[in-house]
C-alpha positions as CSV (number, residue, x, y, z in Angstrom):
1,X,0.0,-0.3,0.0
2,X,2.6,2.5,0.7
3,X,4.5,1.7,-2.1
4,X,1.7,2.5,-4.5
5,X,1.7,5.9,-3.2
6,X,5.7,6.4,-3.1
7,X,6.0,5.2,-6.8
8,X,2.5,7.2,-8.1
9,X,3.7,10.2,-6.5
10,X,7.1,9.7,-8.0
11,X,5.9,9.1,-11.1
12,X,3.7,12.5,-10.9
13,X,6.3,14.8,-9.8
14,X,8.5,13.2,-12.9
15,X,5.7,14.3,-15.6
16,X,5.5,17.8,-13.2
17,X,9.4,18.4,-13.6
18,X,9.3,17.6,-17.6
19,X,9.9,20.3,-19.8
20,X,7.7,21.3,-22.6
21,X,9.7,20.2,-25.5
22,X,10.1,16.7,-23.9
23,X,6.6,15.5,-24.6
24,X,7.2,15.1,-28.3
25,X,10.2,13.2,-27.7
26,X,9.9,9.2,-28.0
27,X,9.3,7.1,-24.6
28,X,10.1,3.7,-23.9
29,X,6.6,2.6,-24.9
30,X,7.2,1.7,-28.5
31,X,4.6,3.7,-30.9
32,X,4.2,6.3,-28.1
33,X,5.8,9.8,-27.7
34,X,6.0,11.1,-23.7
35,X,2.8,13.3,-24.1
36,X,1.1,9.8,-25.1
37,X,2.6,8.0,-22.1
38,X,1.1,11.1,-19.9
39,X,-2.2,10.8,-21.6
40,X,-2.0,6.9,-20.6
41,X,-1.5,7.8,-17.2
42,X,-4.1,10.0,-16.9
43,X,-6.7,6.8,-17.9
44,X,-4.8,5.1,-15.3
45,X,-5.8,7.2,-12.7
46,X,-9.2,7.0,-13.9
47,X,-9.0,3.3,-13.7
48,X,-8.0,3.3,-9.9
49,X,-10.6,5.7,-9.3
50,X,-13.1,3.1,-10.8
51,X,-12.2,0.3,-9.4
52,X,-11.8,1.6,-6.2
53,X,-15.6,2.3,-6.1
54,X,-16.4,-1.1,-7.6
55,X,-16.6,-3.5,-5.2
56,X,-16.9,-6.9,-6.2
57,X,-19.7,-9.4,-5.9
58,X,-17.2,-12.6,-5.8
59,X,-13.9,-13.6,-3.8
60,X,-10.8,-12.2,-5.4
61,X,-9.7,-14.4,-8.5
62,X,-6.4,-12.9,-8.9
63,X,-3.7,-11.0,-7.0
64,X,-0.9,-9.0,-7.7
65,X,1.0,-11.0,-9.6
66,X,-1.6,-13.2,-11.7
67,X,-3.2,-10.4,-12.6
68,X,-0.3,-9.2,-14.9
69,X,-0.3,-11.8,-18.4
70,X,3.0,-12.5,-19.7
71,X,2.6,-12.4,-23.5
72,X,5.4,-12.6,-26.4
73,X,4.4,-9.3,-28.0
74,X,5.2,-6.3,-26.5
75,X,2.8,-3.5,-28.0
76,X,3.7,-1.0,-30.5
77,X,1.2,1.5,-30.6
78,X,-1.3,0.1,-33.2
79,X,-3.6,-1.4,-30.7
80,X,-7.3,0.2,-31.2
81,X,-7.0,1.0,-27.6
82,X,-3.5,2.5,-28.0
83,X,-4.3,4.3,-30.6
84,X,-7.7,5.8,-29.0
85,X,-4.7,7.0,-26.0
86,X,-2.6,8.7,-29.1
87,X,-5.3,10.9,-30.5
88,X,-6.9,11.7,-26.7
89,X,-2.9,13.2,-25.7
90,X,-2.7,15.0,-29.3
91,X,-5.9,17.0,-28.0
92,X,-4.4,18.6,-25.0
93,X,-2.0,20.5,-27.5
94,X,-0.5,22.3,-24.0
95,X,1.4,19.6,-22.0
96,X,0.7,22.4,-19.2
97,X,-3.1,20.9,-19.4
98,X,-2.1,17.5,-20.0
99,X,0.2,17.9,-16.5
100,X,-3.1,19.2,-14.9
101,X,-5.3,16.7,-15.6
102,X,-3.1,14.1,-14.5
103,X,-2.3,15.5,-11.1
104,X,-6.0,16.1,-10.6
105,X,-6.8,12.6,-11.4
106,X,-3.8,11.1,-9.8
107,X,-4.2,13.0,-6.7
108,X,-7.4,12.0,-6.3
109,X,-6.6,8.3,-6.8
110,X,-3.9,8.5,-4.2
111,X,-5.9,10.2,-1.8
112,X,-8.9,7.4,-2.7
113,X,-5.9,4.7,-2.2
114,X,-5.6,5.8,1.5
115,X,-9.2,5.8,2.0
116,X,-9.7,2.3,1.0
117,X,-10.6,-0.7,2.8
118,X,-7.3,-3.0,2.2
119,X,-9.1,-6.2,2.3
120,X,-12.0,-5.6,0.3
121,X,-12.8,-7.0,-3.0
122,X,-12.5,-4.8,-5.9
123,X,-13.5,-5.5,-9.4
124,X,-11.3,-4.4,-12.9
125,X,-10.8,-6.2,-16.5
126,X,-13.1,-9.2,-15.5
127,X,-11.2,-10.3,-12.4
128,X,-11.9,-9.7,-8.6
129,X,-9.0,-8.7,-6.5
130,X,-8.2,-6.8,-3.1
131,X,-7.9,-3.1,-2.7
132,X,-4.3,-4.1,-1.2
133,X,-3.4,-6.5,-4.7
134,X,-4.6,-4.0,-6.9
135,X,-2.9,-1.2,-5.5
136,X,0.9,-3.4,-5.1
137,X,0.3,-4.5,-8.9
138,X,0.6,-0.9,-10.1
139,X,3.9,-0.5,-8.2
140,X,5.0,-2.6,-11.2
141,X,3.2,-0.5,-13.6
142,X,3.9,2.9,-12.3
143,X,7.9,1.7,-12.1
144,X,8.0,0.3,-15.8
145,X,6.4,4.1,-16.9
146,X,8.5,6.0,-14.9
147,X,11.4,4.1,-16.7
148,X,9.5,4.8,-19.9
149,X,8.9,8.3,-19.2
150,X,12.8,9.3,-19.0
151,X,14.3,6.5,-21.2
152,X,15.1,9.1,-24.0
153,X,15.8,12.0,-22.3
154,X,19.1,13.7,-22.0
155,X,20.1,12.1,-17.9
156,X,21.3,16.0,-17.1
157,X,18.0,17.5,-17.8
158,X,15.8,14.6,-17.2
159,X,13.6,13.9,-14.0
160,X,14.9,11.8,-11.0
161,X,14.4,8.0,-11.6
162,X,12.3,5.9,-10.2
163,X,12.4,5.5,-6.2
164,X,14.9,2.6,-5.1
165,X,12.5,0.8,-3.4
166,X,9.6,0.6,-6.2
167,X,12.8,-0.6,-8.4
168,X,13.5,-3.6,-6.5
169,X,10.3,-4.5,-5.4
170,X,9.1,-4.6,-9.3
171,X,12.1,-6.2,-10.2
172,X,11.0,-8.9,-7.2
173,X,7.6,-8.8,-8.5
174,X,8.5,-9.1,-12.3
175,X,10.7,-12.1,-11.3
176,X,7.9,-14.0,-9.5
177,X,5.8,-13.4,-12.3
178,X,7.9,-15.0,-14.5
179,X,9.4,-17.7,-12.4
180,X,12.9,-16.7,-13.0
181,X,15.6,-14.9,-11.2
182,X,17.4,-12.5,-14.0
183,X,21.5,-12.2,-13.7
184,X,22.3,-10.2,-10.0
185,X,25.0,-8.4,-11.8
186,X,22.4,-6.4,-13.5
187,X,20.7,-3.4,-12.0
188,X,17.2,-3.4,-11.0
189,X,16.3,-0.8,-13.8
190,X,18.2,-2.7,-16.6
191,X,16.6,-5.7,-15.3
192,X,12.5,-4.4,-16.1
193,X,13.7,-2.9,-19.3
194,X,15.3,-6.0,-20.9
195,X,12.8,-8.4,-19.5
196,X,10.4,-6.5,-21.0
197,X,11.4,-5.5,-24.4
198,X,12.0,-2.0,-23.6
199,X,16.0,-2.6,-24.1
200,X,17.8,-4.3,-26.9
201,X,19.1,-7.6,-25.9
202,X,22.4,-8.1,-27.5
203,X,24.0,-11.4,-28.2
204,X,26.2,-11.3,-24.6
205,X,23.2,-10.5,-22.8
206,X,21.1,-13.4,-24.0
207,X,23.5,-15.9,-23.9
208,X,23.3,-14.9,-20.1
209,X,20.0,-15.5,-20.0
210,X,19.9,-18.7,-21.9
211,X,22.5,-19.6,-19.3
212,X,19.1,-19.5,-17.1
213,X,17.4,-22.2,-18.9
214,X,14.3,-22.5,-21.0
215,X,12.2,-19.6,-19.1
216,X,15.5,-17.1,-19.6
217,X,15.7,-18.3,-23.3
218,X,11.5,-17.0,-24.0
219,X,12.7,-13.2,-22.7
220,X,12.0,-10.5,-23.5
221,X,8.1,-10.7,-22.7
222,X,5.7,-7.9,-22.3
223,X,3.1,-7.7,-19.4
224,X,-0.2,-6.8,-19.8
């Protein structure tokens, strides 16, 4: 629960600190500019508010890990939902409008999360899970998108990276979902980018993964 607010606040702060010209740069999500990614975060904030206000009528059917579905093909921005996000983000035109909308909805989502009963089952995307698990799943989402946000920015001008605790937890969640421990020498950010197709696997890196067994050879995998 605490990591949800920590990683979400850090991500929103990073968006707030972006210079206007950064919104037209590519993000770490294939097919999306930075402005498209921020538009996606607005939709995420709406989803949090909707889900926290939608109690489930059944016992939980998923948890913070099982709600993620690994798939071999990473998104490329052509999916109808992804394409809609691009059109919505472009409609803002002024980056400050997009920043302001994210902060309004994002702040409300954070307050709703703090007020929610952790063990209450809620429903989203055809699943039911406790508030605690639902919010914890977003630690991985926020951390990956924080990395996406700053992926193509000049390190000297980019906002701060994701919180260290969030990076460590996101890596642990990813590894447990994939049932594979990545090489210990890889940093948390490097591991998250490589395992989810956000960075190029060189021959040397792929060889390291293949040494981990069949599951290593399946990477990268997208999480949806």
